[in-house]
C-alpha atoms as a printed R data frame, in Angstrom:
    type eleno elety resid chain resno      x       y      z
1   ATOM     1    CA   MET     A     1  0.216   0.060 -0.128
2   ATOM     2    CA   HIS     A     2  1.238   3.493 -1.219
3   ATOM     3    CA   GLY     A     3  0.292   6.935  0.049
4   ATOM     4    CA   ARG     A     4  0.274   9.489  2.292
5   ATOM     5    CA   SER     A     5 -0.041   9.191  5.952
6   ATOM     6    CA   TYR     A     6  0.316  11.548  8.851
7   ATOM     7    CA   LEU     A     7  2.243  10.950 11.539
8   ATOM     8    CA   SER     A     8  1.001  11.675 15.520
9   ATOM     9    CA   ALA     A     9  2.717  11.265 18.463
10  ATOM    10    CA   ARG     A    10  1.626   9.432 21.604
11  ATOM    11    CA   TRP     A    11  4.033   6.402 22.069
12  ATOM    12    CA   ALA     A    12  5.617   5.459 25.871
13  ATOM    13    CA   ALA     A    13  9.452   6.483 25.585
14  ATOM    14    CA   PRO     A    14 10.196   3.365 27.557
15  ATOM    15    CA   ALA     A    15  9.059   1.158 24.653
16  ATOM    16    CA   LEU     A    16 12.080   3.144 22.998
17  ATOM    17    CA   THR     A    17 14.072   1.251 24.911
18  ATOM    18    CA   LEU     A    18 12.683  -2.423 24.833
19  ATOM    19    CA   LEU     A    19 12.022  -1.468 20.803
20  ATOM    20    CA   LEU     A    20 15.956  -0.972 20.104
21  ATOM    21    CA   GLY     A    21 17.055  -3.923 22.751
22  ATOM    22    CA   ALA     A    22 14.859  -6.272 20.788
23  ATOM    23    CA   CYS     A    23 16.546  -5.109 17.140
24  ATOM    24    CA   ALA     A    24 19.626  -7.313 18.397
25  ATOM    25    CA   LEU     A    25 17.676 -10.477 19.066
26  ATOM    26    CA   THR     A    26 15.586 -10.217 16.026
27  ATOM    27    CA   GLY     A    27 17.562 -10.545 12.920
28  ATOM    28    CA   ARG     A    28 15.423  -8.830 11.095
29  ATOM    29    CA   SER     A    29 16.211  -6.845  7.487
30  ATOM    30    CA   ASP     A    30 17.330  -3.516  8.140
31  ATOM    31    CA   PRO     A    31 15.191  -1.217  6.099
32  ATOM    32    CA   PHE     A    32 17.064   1.530  5.612
33  ATOM    33    CA   SER     A    33 19.495  -0.713  3.464
34  ATOM    34    CA   GLU     A    34 19.854  -0.403 -0.289
35  ATOM    35    CA   ALA     A    35 17.027  -2.880 -2.131
36  ATOM    36    CA   GLN     A    36 19.080  -5.129 -4.589
37  ATOM    37    CA   ASP     A    37 17.094  -3.951 -7.601
38  ATOM    38    CA   GLY     A    38 17.573  -0.264 -6.528
39  ATOM    39    CA   PRO     A    39 16.475   2.265 -3.882
40  ATOM    40    CA   GLN     A    40 13.497   2.097 -2.327
41  ATOM    41    CA   ARG     A    41 12.675   4.979 -0.370
42  ATOM    42    CA   VAL     A    42  9.927   6.857  1.784
43  ATOM    43    CA   THR     A    43  9.386  10.566  1.925
44  ATOM    44    CA   LEU     A    44  8.539  12.682  4.763
45  ATOM    45    CA   HIS     A    45  7.341  16.515  4.295
46  ATOM    46    CA   VAL     A    46  7.714  18.567  7.655
47  ATOM    47    CA   ARG     A    47  6.515  21.452  8.813
48  ATOM    48    CA   ASN     A    48  7.920  22.849 11.739
49  ATOM    49    CA   LEU     A    49  5.692  25.090 13.364
50  ATOM    50    CA   ASN     A    50  7.923  25.688 16.342
51  ATOM    51    CA   PHE     A    51 10.562  28.484 16.748
52  ATOM    52    CA   SER     A    52 13.022  25.989 17.350
53  ATOM    53    CA   GLU     A    53 15.735  23.808 15.558
54  ATOM    54    CA   VAL     A    54 14.889  20.457 15.382
55  ATOM    55    CA   THR     A    55 17.107  17.115 14.281
56  ATOM    56    CA   LEU     A    56 14.848  14.349 12.633
57  ATOM    57    CA   TRP     A    57 16.196  10.920 13.198
58  ATOM    58    CA   ALA     A    58 13.703   7.528 11.518
59  ATOM    59    CA   VAL     A    59 13.478   5.233 14.254
60  ATOM    60    CA   ALA     A    60 13.133   1.454 12.840
61  ATOM    61    CA   ARG     A    61 13.527  -1.128 14.608
62  ATOM    62    CA   THR     A    62 16.941  -2.036 13.663
63  ATOM    63    CA   GLY     A    63 17.992   1.262 14.789
64  ATOM    64    CA   ARG     A    64 17.816   4.858 13.910
65  ATOM    65    CA   ARG     A    65 19.242   7.453 11.136
66  ATOM    66    CA   ARG     A    66 19.263  10.921 10.890
67  ATOM    67    CA   LEU     A    67 17.149  12.621  8.341
68  ATOM    68    CA   GLY     A    68 18.546  16.224  8.798
69  ATOM    69    CA   THR     A    69 17.171  19.393 10.455
70  ATOM    70    CA   ILE     A    70 15.325  21.843 10.094
71  ATOM    71    CA   GLY     A    71 14.606  25.558 11.121
72  ATOM    72    CA   GLY     A    72 11.973  26.953 13.444
73  ATOM    73    CA   LYS     A    73  9.119  28.178 11.583
74  ATOM    74    CA   GLN     A    74 10.150  26.141  8.494
75  ATOM    75    CA   ASP     A    75  9.215  22.850  5.688
76  ATOM    76    CA   GLY     A    76 11.211  20.369  4.643
77  ATOM    77    CA   VAL     A    77 10.887  17.443  2.919
78  ATOM    78    CA   TYR     A    78 13.442  14.151  3.690
79  ATOM    79    CA   SER     A    79 13.493  11.159  1.972
80  ATOM    80    CA   LEU     A    80 15.224   8.077  3.442
81  ATOM    81    CA   THR     A    81 15.674   4.366  1.753
82  ATOM    82    CA   TRP     A    82 13.035   1.776  3.332
83  ATOM    83    CA   ARG     A    83 13.209  -2.020  1.689
84  ATOM    84    CA   VAL     A    84 10.869  -3.277  3.704
85  ATOM    85    CA   SER     A    85  7.260  -2.808  5.660
86  ATOM    86    CA   GLU     A    86  8.349  -2.198  9.009
87  ATOM    87    CA   PRO     A    87  7.007   0.704 11.658
88  ATOM    88    CA   LEU     A    88  8.568   3.638 11.738
89  ATOM    89    CA   GLN     A    89  8.744   6.379 14.140
90  ATOM    90    CA   ILE     A    90  9.971  10.026 13.890
91  ATOM    91    CA   GLU     A    91 12.313  11.445 16.728
92  ATOM    92    CA   MET     A    92 12.685  14.492 17.367
93  ATOM    93    CA   ASP     A    93 15.355  16.574 18.726
94  ATOM    94    CA   LEU     A    94 14.549  20.242 19.598
95  ATOM    95    CA   LEU     A    95 17.761  22.529 20.051
96  ATOM    96    CA   ALA     A    96 17.732  23.705 23.390
97  ATOM    97    CA   GLY     A    97 14.511  21.434 24.413
98  ATOM    98    CA   PRO     A    98 12.747  18.059 24.714
99  ATOM    99    CA   ARG     A    99 13.299  14.938 22.589
100 ATOM   100    CA   CYS     A   100 10.401  13.989 21.544
101 ATOM   101    CA   TRP     A   101  8.502  10.556 19.325
102 ATOM   102    CA   THR     A   102  6.028  10.196 16.915
103 ATOM   103    CA   GLU     A   103  3.857   7.146 17.642
104 ATOM   104    CA   GLU     A   104  4.791   4.197 15.042
105 ATOM   105    CA   LEU     A   105  3.291   4.141 11.810
106 ATOM   106    CA   MET     A   106  3.517   0.958  9.304
107 ATOM   107    CA   VAL     A   107  5.252   2.084  6.487
108 ATOM   108    CA   ASP     A   108  6.090   0.441  2.822
109 ATOM   109    CA   ALA     A   109  8.378   1.566  0.204
110 ATOM   110    CA   GLY     A   110  6.931   4.266 -1.868
111 ATOM   111    CA   ASP     A   111  4.514   6.015  1.229
112 ATOM   112    CA   ILE     A   112  4.851   9.765  1.581
113 ATOM   113    CA   LEU     A   113  4.350  11.048  5.159
114 ATOM   114    CA   ASP     A   114  3.527  14.045  6.633
115 ATOM   115    CA   LEU     A   115  4.953  15.512 10.289
116 ATOM   116    CA   GLU     A   116  3.649  18.569 11.454
117 ATOM   117    CA   ILE     A   117  5.460  19.986 14.680
118 ATOM   118    CA   GLU     A   118  3.425  22.013 16.599
119 ATOM   119    CA   MET     A   119  4.031  24.920 18.795
120 ATOM   120    CA   ASP     A   120  3.546  23.303 22.118
121 ATOM   121    CA   VAL     A   121  5.360  19.525 21.135
122 ATOM   122    CA   ARG     A   122  4.416  18.370 24.776
123 ATOM   123    CA   GLN     A   123  0.902  18.429 23.964
124 ATOM   124    CA   MET     A   124  1.014  16.891 21.164
125 ATOM   125    CA   TYR     A   125  4.338  14.060 21.492
126 ATOM   126    CA   ASN     A   126  5.615  11.893 23.906
127 ATOM   127    CA   CYS     A   127  8.694  13.646 24.841
128 ATOM   128    CA   GLN     A   128 11.561  13.573 27.338
129 ATOM   129    CA   GLY     A   129 13.558  16.079 29.285
130 ATOM   130    CA   SER     A   130 16.265  18.548 27.020
131 ATOM   131    CA   ALA     A   131 18.024  17.939 23.876
132 ATOM   132    CA   GLN     A   132 20.897  15.693 24.145
133 ATOM   133    CA   SER     A   133 24.181  15.842 21.818
């Protein structure tokens, strides 16, 4: 199924630790790796309504990849290699602010996702503390 999805966020942070810890045990294929028949991609359209700069990470069961940084009050488009149907979560690391996560969303190669980073991120997403380097 290819289509456009909106990422909202209400995922518990302890589950992220469990999810990433389970990666080493499952032996699942890496959705970030290049496919033998060429790259398969997922596109992420981001609208940052917050004043803070945000570093974006794609989080899958096998690990995470840096997508890039988006300035405050800006829009951006990011693309990542994605070769299997697998849950994806976006981590948002706000400059001098909290680290937040969207809920997991089952994603297939060819999907187009929309993410809106709200002014009050703590109301919309699961967030923890301040941004870390």
